[in-house]
mmCIF file of the N, C-alpha and C atoms, coordinates in Angstrom:
data_MODEL
# 
_entry.id   MODEL 
# 
loop_
_atom_site.group_PDB 
_atom_site.id 
_atom_site.type_symbol 
_atom_site.label_atom_id 
_atom_site.label_alt_id 
_atom_site.label_comp_id 
_atom_site.label_asym_id 
_atom_site.label_entity_id 
_atom_site.label_seq_id 
_atom_site.pdbx_PDB_ins_code 
_atom_site.Cartn_x 
_atom_site.Cartn_y 
_atom_site.Cartn_z 
_atom_site.occupancy 
_atom_site.B_iso_or_equiv 
_atom_site.pdbx_formal_charge 
_atom_site.auth_seq_id 
_atom_site.auth_comp_id 
_atom_site.auth_asym_id 
_atom_site.auth_atom_id 
_atom_site.pdbx_PDB_model_num 
ATOM 1   N N  . MET A 1 1  ? 17.075  -13.529 -4.116  1.00 0.00 ? 1  MET A N  1 
ATOM 2   C CA . MET A 1 1  ? 17.200  -13.087 -2.744  1.00 0.00 ? 1  MET A CA 1 
ATOM 3   C C  . MET A 1 1  ? 16.663  -11.663 -2.576  1.00 0.00 ? 1  MET A C  1 
ATOM 4   N N  . VAL A 1 2  ? 17.012  -10.762 -3.496  1.00 0.00 ? 2  VAL A N  1 
ATOM 5   C CA . VAL A 1 2  ? 16.537  -9.379  -3.424  1.00 0.00 ? 2  VAL A CA 1 
ATOM 6   C C  . VAL A 1 2  ? 15.021  -9.335  -3.546  1.00 0.00 ? 2  VAL A C  1 
ATOM 7   N N  . VAL A 1 3  ? 14.470  -10.150 -4.432  1.00 0.00 ? 3  VAL A N  1 
ATOM 8   C CA . VAL A 1 3  ? 13.014  -10.187 -4.612  1.00 0.00 ? 3  VAL A CA 1 
ATOM 9   C C  . VAL A 1 3  ? 12.332  -10.631 -3.323  1.00 0.00 ? 3  VAL A C  1 
ATOM 10  N N  . ASP A 1 4  ? 12.912  -11.596 -2.651  1.00 0.00 ? 4  ASP A N  1 
ATOM 11  C CA . ASP A 1 4  ? 12.345  -12.056 -1.370  1.00 0.00 ? 4  ASP A CA 1 
ATOM 12  C C  . ASP A 1 4  ? 12.375  -10.943 -0.327  1.00 0.00 ? 4  ASP A C  1 
ATOM 13  N N  . ILE A 1 5  ? 13.483  -10.243 -0.236  1.00 0.00 ? 5  ILE A N  1 
ATOM 14  C CA . ILE A 1 5  ? 13.613  -9.149  0.730   1.00 0.00 ? 5  ILE A CA 1 
ATOM 15  C C  . ILE A 1 5  ? 12.600  -8.054  0.432   1.00 0.00 ? 5  ILE A C  1 
ATOM 16  N N  . LEU A 1 6  ? 12.445  -7.704  -0.852  1.00 0.00 ? 6  LEU A N  1 
ATOM 17  C CA . LEU A 1 6  ? 11.457  -6.686  -1.227  1.00 0.00 ? 6  LEU A CA 1 
ATOM 18  C C  . LEU A 1 6  ? 10.042  -7.132  -0.862  1.00 0.00 ? 6  LEU A C  1 
ATOM 19  N N  . GLY A 1 7  ? 9.742   -8.401  -1.072  1.00 0.00 ? 7  GLY A N  1 
ATOM 20  C CA . GLY A 1 7  ? 8.427   -8.925  -0.715  1.00 0.00 ? 7  GLY A CA 1 
ATOM 21  C C  . GLY A 1 7  ? 8.170   -8.847  0.786   1.00 0.00 ? 7  GLY A C  1 
ATOM 22  N N  . TRP A 1 8  ? 9.180   -9.179  1.583   1.00 0.00 ? 8  TRP A N  1 
ATOM 23  C CA . TRP A 1 8  ? 9.040   -9.105  3.041   1.00 0.00 ? 8  TRP A CA 1 
ATOM 24  C C  . TRP A 1 8  ? 8.887   -7.662  3.505   1.00 0.00 ? 8  TRP A C  1 
ATOM 25  N N  . ILE A 1 9  ? 9.659   -6.765  2.922   1.00 0.00 ? 9  ILE A N  1 
ATOM 26  C CA . ILE A 1 9  ? 9.538   -5.341  3.275   1.00 0.00 ? 9  ILE A CA 1 
ATOM 27  C C  . ILE A 1 9  ? 8.138   -4.838  2.930   1.00 0.00 ? 9  ILE A C  1 
ATOM 28  N N  . GLY A 1 10 ? 7.665   -5.192  1.736   1.00 0.00 ? 10 GLY A N  1 
ATOM 29  C CA . GLY A 1 10 ? 6.325   -4.780  1.326   1.00 0.00 ? 10 GLY A CA 1 
ATOM 30  C C  . GLY A 1 10 ? 5.255   -5.297  2.265   1.00 0.00 ? 10 GLY A C  1 
ATOM 31  N N  . SER A 1 11 ? 5.371   -6.557  2.649   1.00 0.00 ? 11 SER A N  1 
ATOM 32  C CA . SER A 1 11 ? 4.408   -7.137  3.596   1.00 0.00 ? 11 SER A CA 1 
ATOM 33  C C  . SER A 1 11 ? 4.444   -6.396  4.929   1.00 0.00 ? 11 SER A C  1 
ATOM 34  N N  . PHE A 1 12 ? 5.626   -6.095  5.397   1.00 0.00 ? 12 PHE A N  1 
ATOM 35  C CA . PHE A 1 12 ? 5.784   -5.365  6.653   1.00 0.00 ? 12 PHE A CA 1 
ATOM 36  C C  . PHE A 1 12 ? 5.128   -3.982  6.562   1.00 0.00 ? 12 PHE A C  1 
ATOM 37  N N  . LEU A 1 13 ? 5.334   -3.279  5.448   1.00 0.00 ? 13 LEU A N  1 
ATOM 38  C CA . LEU A 1 13 ? 4.745   -1.946  5.288   1.00 0.00 ? 13 LEU A CA 1 
ATOM 39  C C  . LEU A 1 13 ? 3.222   -1.998  5.305   1.00 0.00 ? 13 LEU A C  1 
ATOM 40  N N  . ILE A 1 14 ? 2.660   -2.989  4.651   1.00 0.00 ? 14 ILE A N  1 
ATOM 41  C CA . ILE A 1 14 ? 1.199   -3.125  4.627   1.00 0.00 ? 14 ILE A CA 1 
ATOM 42  C C  . ILE A 1 14 ? 0.668   -3.410  6.027   1.00 0.00 ? 14 ILE A C  1 
ATOM 43  N N  . ILE A 1 15 ? 1.350   -4.255  6.765   1.00 0.00 ? 15 ILE A N  1 
ATOM 44  C CA . ILE A 1 15 ? 0.925   -4.571  8.133   1.00 0.00 ? 15 ILE A CA 1 
ATOM 45  C C  . ILE A 1 15 ? 1.039   -3.338  9.030   1.00 0.00 ? 15 ILE A C  1 
ATOM 46  N N  . VAL A 1 16 ? 2.124   -2.591  8.896   1.00 0.00 ? 16 VAL A N  1 
ATOM 47  C CA . VAL A 1 16 ? 2.297   -1.372  9.689   1.00 0.00 ? 16 VAL A CA 1 
ATOM 48  C C  . VAL A 1 16 ? 1.194   -0.371  9.354   1.00 0.00 ? 16 VAL A C  1 
ATOM 49  N N  . ALA A 1 17 ? 0.902   -0.209  8.068   1.00 0.00 ? 17 ALA A N  1 
ATOM 50  C CA . ALA A 1 17 ? -0.156  0.720   7.664   1.00 0.00 ? 17 ALA A CA 1 
ATOM 51  C C  . ALA A 1 17 ? -1.490  0.316   8.266   1.00 0.00 ? 17 ALA A C  1 
ATOM 52  N N  . TYR A 1 18 ? -1.791  -0.952  8.259   1.00 0.00 ? 18 TYR A N  1 
ATOM 53  C CA . TYR A 1 18 ? -3.054  -1.422  8.831   1.00 0.00 ? 18 TYR A CA 1 
ATOM 54  C C  . TYR A 1 18 ? -3.079  -1.182  10.337  1.00 0.00 ? 18 TYR A C  1 
ATOM 55  N N  . ALA A 1 19 ? -1.999  -1.503  11.009  1.00 0.00 ? 19 ALA A N  1 
ATOM 56  C CA . ALA A 1 19 ? -1.940  -1.315  12.463  1.00 0.00 ? 19 ALA A CA 1 
ATOM 57  C C  . ALA A 1 19 ? -2.091  0.157   12.837  1.00 0.00 ? 19 ALA A C  1 
ATOM 58  N N  . VAL A 1 20 ? -1.433  1.036   12.096  1.00 0.00 ? 20 VAL A N  1 
ATOM 59  C CA . VAL A 1 20 ? -1.534  2.472   12.382  1.00 0.00 ? 20 VAL A CA 1 
ATOM 60  C C  . VAL A 1 20 ? -2.960  2.956   12.146  1.00 0.00 ? 20 VAL A C  1 
ATOM 61  N N  . THR A 1 21 ? -3.583  2.496   11.086  1.00 0.00 ? 21 THR A N  1 
ATOM 62  C CA . THR A 1 21 ? -4.962  2.888   10.791  1.00 0.00 ? 21 THR A CA 1 
ATOM 63  C C  . THR A 1 21 ? -5.900  2.452   11.909  1.00 0.00 ? 21 THR A C  1 
ATOM 64  N N  . VAL A 1 22 ? -5.746  1.230   12.360  1.00 0.00 ? 22 VAL A N  1 
ATOM 65  C CA . VAL A 1 22 ? -6.612  0.715   13.430  1.00 0.00 ? 22 VAL A CA 1 
ATOM 66  C C  . VAL A 1 22 ? -6.343  1.451   14.738  1.00 0.00 ? 22 VAL A C  1 
ATOM 67  N N  . LYS A 1 23 ? -5.094  1.675   15.057  1.00 0.00 ? 23 LYS A N  1 
ATOM 68  C CA . LYS A 1 23 ? -4.719  2.272   16.338  1.00 0.00 ? 23 LYS A CA 1 
ATOM 69  C C  . LYS A 1 23 ? -5.089  3.753   16.412  1.00 0.00 ? 23 LYS A C  1 
ATOM 70  N N  . THR A 1 24 ? -4.873  4.490   15.333  1.00 0.00 ? 24 THR A N  1 
ATOM 71  C CA . THR A 1 24 ? -5.054  5.945   15.376  1.00 0.00 ? 24 THR A CA 1 
ATOM 72  C C  . THR A 1 24 ? -6.367  6.403   14.771  1.00 0.00 ? 24 THR A C  1 
ATOM 73  N N  . LYS A 1 25 ? -7.186  5.468   14.321  1.00 0.00 ? 25 LYS A N  1 
ATOM 74  C CA . LYS A 1 25 ? -8.488  5.803   13.730  1.00 0.00 ? 25 LYS A CA 1 
ATOM 75  C C  . LYS A 1 25 ? -8.354  6.859   12.630  1.00 0.00 ? 25 LYS A C  1 
ATOM 76  N N  . SER A 1 26 ? -7.464  6.584   11.681  1.00 0.00 ? 26 SER A N  1 
ATOM 77  C CA . SER A 1 26 ? -7.270  7.384   10.466  1.00 0.00 ? 26 SER A CA 1 
ATOM 78  C C  . SER A 1 26 ? -6.568  8.721   10.696  1.00 0.00 ? 26 SER A C  1 
ATOM 79  N N  . ARG A 1 27 ? -5.976  8.910   11.841  1.00 0.00 ? 27 ARG A N  1 
ATOM 80  C CA . ARG A 1 27 ? -5.244  10.151  12.078  1.00 0.00 ? 27 ARG A CA 1 
ATOM 81  C C  . ARG A 1 27 ? -4.082  10.311  11.091  1.00 0.00 ? 27 ARG A C  1 
ATOM 82  N N  . TYR A 1 28 ? -3.471  9.204   10.726  1.00 0.00 ? 28 TYR A N  1 
ATOM 83  C CA . TYR A 1 28 ? -2.345  9.213   9.797   1.00 0.00 ? 28 TYR A CA 1 
ATOM 84  C C  . TYR A 1 28 ? -2.730  8.538   8.485   1.00 0.00 ? 28 TYR A C  1 
ATOM 85  N N  . LEU A 1 29 ? -3.913  8.808   8.012   1.00 0.00 ? 29 LEU A N  1 
ATOM 86  C CA . LEU A 1 29 ? -4.432  8.138   6.821   1.00 0.00 ? 29 LEU A CA 1 
ATOM 87  C C  . LEU A 1 29 ? -3.550  8.371   5.604   1.00 0.00 ? 29 LEU A C  1 
ATOM 88  N N  . LYS A 1 30 ? -3.055  9.586   5.429   1.00 0.00 ? 30 LYS A N  1 
ATOM 89  C CA . LYS A 1 30 ? -2.215  9.878   4.268   1.00 0.00 ? 30 LYS A CA 1 
ATOM 90  C C  . LYS A 1 30 ? -0.937  9.029   4.303   1.00 0.00 ? 30 LYS A C  1 
ATOM 91  N N  . LEU A 1 31 ? -0.298  8.957   5.460   1.00 0.00 ? 31 LEU A N  1 
ATOM 92  C CA . LEU A 1 31 ? 0.891   8.131   5.610   1.00 0.00 ? 31 LEU A CA 1 
ATOM 93  C C  . LEU A 1 31 ? 0.569   6.675   5.318   1.00 0.00 ? 31 LEU A C  1 
ATOM 94  N N  . CYS A 1 32 ? -0.548  6.211   5.836   1.00 0.00 ? 32 CYS A N  1 
ATOM 95  C CA . CYS A 1 32 ? -0.943  4.821   5.625   1.00 0.00 ? 32 CYS A CA 1 
ATOM 96  C C  . CYS A 1 32 ? -1.198  4.520   4.155   1.00 0.00 ? 32 CYS A C  1 
ATOM 97  N N  . ASN A 1 33 ? -1.768  5.471   3.435   1.00 0.00 ? 33 ASN A N  1 
ATOM 98  C CA . ASN A 1 33 ? -1.974  5.279   2.001   1.00 0.00 ? 33 ASN A CA 1 
ATOM 99  C C  . ASN A 1 33 ? -0.648  5.109   1.273   1.00 0.00 ? 33 ASN A C  1 
ATOM 100 N N  . TYR A 1 34 ? 0.342   5.897   1.641   1.00 0.00 ? 34 TYR A N  1 
ATOM 101 C CA . TYR A 1 34 ? 1.666   5.759   1.021   1.00 0.00 ? 34 TYR A CA 1 
ATOM 102 C C  . TYR A 1 34 ? 2.333   4.433   1.401   1.00 0.00 ? 34 TYR A C  1 
ATOM 103 N N  . LEU A 1 35 ? 2.223   4.040   2.665   1.00 0.00 ? 35 LEU A N  1 
ATOM 104 C CA . LEU A 1 35 ? 2.784   2.752   3.081   1.00 0.00 ? 35 LEU A CA 1 
ATOM 105 C C  . LEU A 1 35 ? 2.109   1.603   2.340   1.00 0.00 ? 35 LEU A C  1 
ATOM 106 N N  . ASN A 1 36 ? 0.782   1.678   2.201   1.00 0.00 ? 36 ASN A N  1 
ATOM 107 C CA . ASN A 1 36 ? 0.061   0.655   1.447   1.00 0.00 ? 36 ASN A CA 1 
ATOM 108 C C  . ASN A 1 36 ? 0.478   0.628   -0.014  1.00 0.00 ? 36 ASN A C  1 
ATOM 109 N N  . LEU A 1 37 ? 0.638   1.791   -0.606  1.00 0.00 ? 37 LEU A N  1 
ATOM 110 C CA . LEU A 1 37 ? 1.038   1.859   -2.012  1.00 0.00 ? 37 LEU A CA 1 
ATOM 111 C C  . LEU A 1 37 ? 2.407   1.226   -2.219  1.00 0.00 ? 37 LEU A C  1 
ATOM 112 N N  . ILE A 1 38 ? 3.385   1.653   -1.441  1.00 0.00 ? 38 ILE A N  1 
ATOM 113 C CA . ILE A 1 38 ? 4.746   1.115   -1.582  1.00 0.00 ? 38 ILE A CA 1 
ATOM 114 C C  . ILE A 1 38 ? 4.768   -0.375  -1.255  1.00 0.00 ? 38 ILE A C  1 
ATOM 115 N N  . GLY A 1 39 ? 4.090   -0.748  -0.174  1.00 0.00 ? 39 GLY A N  1 
ATOM 116 C CA . GLY A 1 39 ? 4.043   -2.157  0.208   1.00 0.00 ? 39 GLY A CA 1 
ATOM 117 C C  . GLY A 1 39 ? 3.425   -3.029  -0.867  1.00 0.00 ? 39 GLY A C  1 
ATOM 118 N N  . ALA A 1 40 ? 2.315   -2.590  -1.427  1.00 0.00 ? 40 ALA A N  1 
ATOM 119 C CA . ALA A 1 40 ? 1.631   -3.376  -2.454  1.00 0.00 ? 40 ALA A CA 1 
ATOM 120 C C  . ALA A 1 40 ? 2.467   -3.477  -3.728  1.00 0.00 ? 40 ALA A C  1 
ATOM 121 N N  . ILE A 1 41 ? 3.189   -2.437  -4.068  1.00 0.00 ? 41 ILE A N  1 
ATOM 122 C CA . ILE A 1 41 ? 4.072   -2.499  -5.242  1.00 0.00 ? 41 ILE A CA 1 
ATOM 123 C C  . ILE A 1 41 ? 5.169   -3.534  -5.013  1.00 0.00 ? 41 ILE A C  1 
ATOM 124 N N  . LEU A 1 42 ? 5.781   -3.502  -3.824  1.00 0.00 ? 42 LEU A N  1 
ATOM 125 C CA . LEU A 1 42 ? 6.854   -4.444  -3.533  1.00 0.00 ? 42 LEU A CA 1 
ATOM 126 C C  . LEU A 1 42 ? 6.355   -5.887  -3.483  1.00 0.00 ? 42 LEU A C  1 
ATOM 127 N N  . VAL A 1 43 ? 5.237   -6.112  -2.806  1.00 0.00 ? 43 VAL A N  1 
ATOM 128 C CA . VAL A 1 43 ? 4.679   -7.462  -2.748  1.00 0.00 ? 43 VAL A CA 1 
ATOM 129 C C  . VAL A 1 43 ? 4.207   -7.894  -4.138  1.00 0.00 ? 43 VAL A C  1 
ATOM 130 N N  . GLY A 1 44 ? 3.614   -6.970  -4.880  1.00 0.00 ? 44 GLY A N  1 
ATOM 131 C CA . GLY A 1 44 ? 3.174   -7.288  -6.238  1.00 0.00 ? 44 GLY A CA 1 
ATOM 132 C C  . GLY A 1 44 ? 4.328   -7.689  -7.144  1.00 0.00 ? 44 GLY A C  1 
ATOM 133 N N  . TYR A 1 45 ? 5.447   -7.010  -7.007  1.00 0.00 ? 45 TYR A N  1 
ATOM 134 C CA . TYR A 1 45 ? 6.632   -7.370  -7.787  1.00 0.00 ? 45 TYR A CA 1 
ATOM 135 C C  . TYR A 1 45 ? 7.096   -8.778  -7.425  1.00 0.00 ? 45 TYR A C  1 
ATOM 136 N N  . ASN A 1 46 ? 7.109   -9.072  -6.140  1.00 0.00 ? 46 ASN A N  1 
ATOM 137 C CA . ASN A 1 46 ? 7.483   -10.402 -5.674  1.00 0.00 ? 46 ASN A CA 1 
ATOM 138 C C  . ASN A 1 46 ? 6.535   -11.448 -6.261  1.00 0.00 ? 46 ASN A C  1 
ATOM 139 N N  . CYS A 1 47 ? 5.242   -11.167 -6.239  1.00 0.00 ? 47 CYS A N  1 
ATOM 140 C CA . CYS A 1 47 ? 4.250   -12.094 -6.784  1.00 0.00 ? 47 CYS A CA 1 
ATOM 141 C C  . CYS A 1 47 ? 4.440   -12.288 -8.286  1.00 0.00 ? 47 CYS A C  1 
ATOM 142 N N  . TYR A 1 48 ? 4.768   -11.216 -8.987  1.00 0.00 ? 48 TYR A N  1 
ATOM 143 C CA . TYR A 1 48 ? 4.992   -11.297 -10.430 1.00 0.00 ? 48 TYR A CA 1 
ATOM 144 C C  . TYR A 1 48 ? 6.188   -12.195 -10.729 1.00 0.00 ? 48 TYR A C  1 
ATOM 145 N N  . VAL A 1 49 ? 7.287   -11.962 -10.025 1.00 0.00 ? 49 VAL A N  1 
ATOM 146 C CA . VAL A 1 49 ? 8.502   -12.750 -10.270 1.00 0.00 ? 49 VAL A CA 1 
ATOM 147 C C  . VAL A 1 49 ? 8.255   -14.230 -10.002 1.00 0.00 ? 49 VAL A C  1 
ATOM 148 N N  . TYR A 1 50 ? 7.519   -14.538 -8.938  1.00 0.00 ? 50 TYR A N  1 
ATOM 149 C CA . TYR A 1 50 ? 7.252   -15.928 -8.580  1.00 0.00 ? 50 TYR A CA 1 
ATOM 150 C C  . TYR A 1 50 ? 5.968   -16.474 -9.210  1.00 0.00 ? 50 TYR A C  1 
ATOM 151 N N  . GLN A 1 51 ? 5.390   -15.709 -10.109 1.00 0.00 ? 51 GLN A N  1 
ATOM 152 C CA . GLN A 1 51 ? 4.188   -16.090 -10.852 1.00 0.00 ? 51 GLN A CA 1 
ATOM 153 C C  . GLN A 1 51 ? 3.037   -16.499 -9.929  1.00 0.00 ? 51 GLN A C  1 
ATOM 154 N N  . ALA A 1 52 ? 2.888   -15.754 -8.848  1.00 0.00 ? 52 ALA A N  1 
ATOM 155 C CA . ALA A 1 52 ? 1.770   -15.954 -7.927  1.00 0.00 ? 52 ALA A CA 1 
ATOM 156 C C  . ALA A 1 52 ? 0.670   -14.976 -8.352  1.00 0.00 ? 52 ALA A C  1 
ATOM 157 N N  . PHE A 1 53 ? 0.026   -15.301 -9.446  1.00 0.00 ? 53 PHE A N  1 
ATOM 158 C CA . PHE A 1 53 ? -0.882  -14.354 -10.084 1.00 0.00 ? 53 PHE A CA 1 
ATOM 159 C C  . PHE A 1 53 ? -2.134  -14.008 -9.276  1.00 0.00 ? 53 PHE A C  1 
ATOM 160 N N  . PRO A 1 54 ? -2.728  -14.929 -8.521  1.00 0.00 ? 54 PRO A N  1 
ATOM 161 C CA . PRO A 1 54 ? -3.860  -14.499 -7.689  1.00 0.00 ? 54 PRO A CA 1 
ATOM 162 C C  . PRO A 1 54 ? -3.449  -13.426 -6.670  1.00 0.00 ? 54 PRO A C  1 
ATOM 163 N N  . SER A 1 55 ? -2.304  -13.612 -6.042  1.00 0.00 ? 55 SER A N  1 
ATOM 164 C CA . SER A 1 55 ? -1.815  -12.609 -5.090  1.00 0.00 ? 55 SER A CA 1 
ATOM 165 C C  . SER A 1 55 ? -1.414  -11.323 -5.802  1.00 0.00 ? 55 SER A C  1 
ATOM 166 N N  . LEU A 1 56 ? -0.894  -11.441 -6.996  1.00 0.00 ? 56 LEU A N  1 
ATOM 167 C CA . LEU A 1 56 ? -0.552  -10.256 -7.788  1.00 0.00 ? 56 LEU A CA 1 
ATOM 168 C C  . LEU A 1 56 ? -1.809  -9.436  -8.063  1.00 0.00 ? 56 LEU A C  1 
ATOM 169 N N  . LEU A 1 57 ? -2.889  -10.103 -8.399  1.00 0.00 ? 57 LEU A N  1 
ATOM 170 C CA . LEU A 1 57 ? -4.144  -9.399  -8.663  1.00 0.00 ? 57 LEU A CA 1 
ATOM 171 C C  . LEU A 1 57 ? -4.619  -8.633  -7.432  1.00 0.00 ? 57 LEU A C  1 
ATOM 172 N N  . ILE A 1 58 ? -4.530  -9.250  -6.264  1.00 0.00 ? 58 ILE A N  1 
ATOM 173 C CA . ILE A 1 58 ? -4.911  -8.562  -5.026  1.00 0.00 ? 58 ILE A CA 1 
ATOM 174 C C  . ILE A 1 58 ? -4.070  -7.304  -4.848  1.00 0.00 ? 58 ILE A C  1 
ATOM 175 N N  . ASN A 1 59 ? -2.770  -7.411  -5.113  1.00 0.00 ? 59 ASN A N  1 
ATOM 176 C CA . ASN A 1 59 ? -1.892  -6.263  -4.923  1.00 0.00 ? 59 ASN A CA 1 
ATOM 177 C C  . ASN A 1 59 ? -2.100  -5.183  -5.971  1.00 0.00 ? 59 ASN A C  1 
ATOM 178 N N  . ILE A 1 60 ? -2.544  -5.549  -7.152  1.00 0.00 ? 60 ILE A N  1 
ATOM 179 C CA . ILE A 1 60 ? -2.908  -4.539  -8.154  1.00 0.00 ? 60 ILE A CA 1 
ATOM 180 C C  . ILE A 1 60 ? -4.093  -3.723  -7.628  1.00 0.00 ? 60 ILE A C  1 
ATOM 181 N N  . PHE A 1 61 ? -5.082  -4.398  -7.065  1.00 0.00 ? 61 PHE A N  1 
ATOM 182 C CA . PHE A 1 61 ? -6.210  -3.681  -6.476  1.00 0.00 ? 61 PHE A CA 1 
ATOM 183 C C  . PHE A 1 61 ? -5.773  -2.863  -5.266  1.00 0.00 ? 61 PHE A C  1 
ATOM 184 N N  . TRP A 1 62 ? -4.851  -3.402  -4.478  1.00 0.00 ? 62 TRP A N  1 
ATOM 185 C CA . TRP A 1 62 ? -4.346  -2.689  -3.299  1.00 0.00 ? 62 TRP A CA 1 
ATOM 186 C C  . TRP A 1 62 ? -3.661  -1.391  -3.735  1.00 0.00 ? 62 TRP A C  1 
ATOM 187 N N  . VAL A 1 63 ? -2.881  -1.457  -4.816  1.00 0.00 ? 63 VAL A N  1 
ATOM 188 C CA . VAL A 1 63 ? -2.234  -0.254  -5.368  1.00 0.00 ? 63 VAL A CA 1 
ATOM 189 C C  . VAL A 1 63 ? -3.292  0.744   -5.822  1.00 0.00 ? 63 VAL A C  1 
ATOM 190 N N  . ALA A 1 64 ? -4.317  0.255   -6.508  1.00 0.00 ? 64 ALA A N  1 
ATOM 191 C CA . ALA A 1 64 ? -5.378  1.140   -7.002  1.00 0.00 ? 64 ALA A CA 1 
ATOM 192 C C  . ALA A 1 64 ? -6.103  1.831   -5.846  1.00 0.00 ? 64 ALA A C  1 
ATOM 193 N N  . ILE A 1 65 ? -6.410  1.080   -4.798  1.00 0.00 ? 65 ILE A N  1 
ATOM 194 C CA . ILE A 1 65 ? -7.111  1.656   -3.650  1.00 0.00 ? 65 ILE A CA 1 
ATOM 195 C C  . ILE A 1 65 ? -6.238  2.687   -2.948  1.00 0.00 ? 65 ILE A C  1 
ATOM 196 N N  . ALA A 1 66 ? -4.965  2.373   -2.752  1.00 0.00 ? 66 ALA A N  1 
ATOM 197 C CA . ALA A 1 66 ? -4.050  3.321   -2.103  1.00 0.00 ? 66 ALA A CA 1 
ATOM 198 C C  . ALA A 1 66 ? -3.892  4.576   -2.953  1.00 0.00 ? 66 ALA A C  1 
ATOM 199 N N  . THR A 1 67 ? -3.785  4.401   -4.260  1.00 0.00 ? 67 THR A N  1 
ATOM 200 C CA . THR A 1 67 ? -3.662  5.548   -5.164  1.00 0.00 ? 67 THR A CA 1 
ATOM 201 C C  . THR A 1 67 ? -4.915  6.416   -5.091  1.00 0.00 ? 67 THR A C  1 
ATOM 202 N N  . PHE A 1 68 ? -6.074  5.779   -5.069  1.00 0.00 ? 68 PHE A N  1 
ATOM 203 C CA . PHE A 1 68 ? -7.328  6.506   -4.935  1.00 0.00 ? 68 PHE A CA 1 
ATOM 204 C C  . PHE A 1 68 ? -7.336  7.318   -3.637  1.00 0.00 ? 68 PHE A C  1 
ATOM 205 N N  . GLY A 1 69 ? -6.897  6.710   -2.550  1.00 0.00 ? 69 GLY A N  1 
ATOM 206 C CA . GLY A 1 69 ? -6.843  7.418   -1.271  1.00 0.00 ? 69 GLY A CA 1 
ATOM 207 C C  . GLY A 1 69 ? -5.914  8.614   -1.303  1.00 0.00 ? 69 GLY A C  1 
ATOM 208 N N  . ILE A 1 70 ? -4.773  8.475   -1.971  1.00 0.00 ? 70 ILE A N  1 
ATOM 209 C CA . ILE A 1 70 ? -3.817  9.579   -2.089  1.00 0.00 ? 70 ILE A CA 1 
ATOM 210 C C  . ILE A 1 70 ? -4.412  10.709  -2.920  1.00 0.00 ? 70 ILE A C  1 
ATOM 211 N N  . VAL A 1 71 ? -5.038  10.358  -4.037  1.00 0.00 ? 71 VAL A N  1 
ATOM 212 C CA . VAL A 1 71 ? -5.660  11.371  -4.897  1.00 0.00 ? 71 VAL A CA 1 
ATOM 213 C C  . VAL A 1 71 ? -6.769  12.094  -4.135  1.00 0.00 ? 71 VAL A C  1 
ATOM 214 N N  . GLU A 1 72 ? -7.570  11.353  -3.396  1.00 0.00 ? 72 GLU A N  1 
ATOM 215 C CA . GLU A 1 72 ? -8.646  11.970  -2.611  1.00 0.00 ? 72 GLU A CA 1 
ATOM 216 C C  . GLU A 1 72 ? -8.093  12.915  -1.548  1.00 0.00 ? 72 GLU A C  1 
ATOM 217 N N  . SER A 1 73 ? -6.981  12.549  -0.928  1.00 0.00 ? 73 SER A N  1 
ATOM 218 C CA . SER A 1 73 ? -6.406  13.432  0.091   1.00 0.00 ? 73 SER A CA 1 
ATOM 219 C C  . SER A 1 73 ? -5.877  14.717  -0.535  1.00 0.00 ? 73 SER A C  1 
ATOM 220 N N  . PHE A 1 74 ? -5.343  14.621  -1.763  1.00 0.00 ? 74 PHE A N  1 
ATOM 221 C CA . PHE A 1 74 ? -4.906  15.839  -2.448  1.00 0.00 ? 74 PHE A CA 1 
ATOM 222 C C  . PHE A 1 74 ? -6.100  16.713  -2.827  1.00 0.00 ? 74 PHE A C  1 
ATOM 223 N N  . LYS A 1 75 ? -7.175  16.092  -3.287  1.00 0.00 ? 75 LYS A N  1 
ATOM 224 C CA . LYS A 1 75 ? -8.385  16.845  -3.626  1.00 0.00 ? 75 LYS A CA 1 
ATOM 225 C C  . LYS A 1 75 ? -8.943  17.552  -2.400  1.00 0.00 ? 75 LYS A C  1 
ATOM 226 N N  . GLU A 1 76 ? -8.977  16.831  -1.287  1.00 0.00 ? 76 GLU A N  1 
ATOM 227 C CA . GLU A 1 76 ? -9.487  17.408  -0.036  1.00 0.00 ? 76 GLU A CA 1 
ATOM 228 C C  . GLU A 1 76 ? -8.621  18.560  0.438   1.00 0.00 ? 76 GLU A C  1 
ATOM 229 N N  . LYS A 1 77 ? -7.316  18.384  0.329   1.00 0.00 ? 77 LYS A N  1 
ATOM 230 C CA . LYS A 1 77 ? -6.386  19.452  0.739   1.00 0.00 ? 77 LYS A CA 1 
ATOM 231 C C  . LYS A 1 77 ? -6.565  20.678  -0.141  1.00 0.00 ? 77 LYS A C  1 
ATOM 232 N N  . ASN A 1 78 ? -6.707  20.479  -1.450  1.00 0.00 ? 78 ASN A N  1 
ATOM 233 C CA . ASN A 1 78 ? -6.860  21.610  -2.375  1.00 0.00 ? 78 ASN A CA 1 
ATOM 234 C C  . ASN A 1 78 ? -8.212  22.293  -2.236  1.00 0.00 ? 78 ASN A C  1 
ATOM 235 N N  . SER A 1 79 ? -9.243  21.569  -1.831  1.00 0.00 ? 79 SER A N  1 
ATOM 236 C CA . SER A 1 79 ? -10.557 22.178  -1.689  1.00 0.00 ? 79 SER A CA 1 
ATOM 237 C C  . SER A 1 79 ? -10.658 23.030  -0.423  1.00 0.00 ? 79 SER A C  1 
ATOM 238 N N  . LYS A 1 80 ? -9.767  22.808  0.528   1.00 0.00 ? 80 LYS A N  1 
ATOM 239 C CA . LYS A 1 80 ? -9.767  23.592  1.763   1.00 0.00 ? 80 LYS A CA 1 
ATOM 240 C C  . LYS A 1 80 ? -9.073  24.935  1.586   1.00 0.00 ? 80 LYS A C  1 
ATOM 241 N N  . LYS A 1 81 ? -8.359  25.088  0.504   1.00 0.00 ? 81 LYS A N  1 
ATOM 242 C CA . LYS A 1 81 ? -7.622  26.352  0.282   1.00 0.00 ? 81 LYS A CA 1 
ATOM 243 C C  . LYS A 1 81 ? -8.533  27.448  -0.190  1.00 0.00 ? 81 LYS A C  1 
# 
C-alpha cells in the first residue's frame, strides 16, 4: 500500500513539474527539476518493487536528466558570482 501511494505521489509531482514548465516557460525551472527528481525516484521505486523494469529504466533516465538540470543550475548560479 505504501509503495502504491509513493508511486502516485511521484507521478503527481512529475505531472505538476511538467505543467509548471509549460505554463511558466521555465520561470521555475529549478523547482521543476527538484519535483522531477523526487517524482522519478518515487515512481522508480514503485517500478522496482513491482518489477516493471521498462518503466524503471525510464525513471532512471528521468533522475539523471533532473540531476543534470540541478547541477547546471548550480554551475550557472556560481558563474554569476
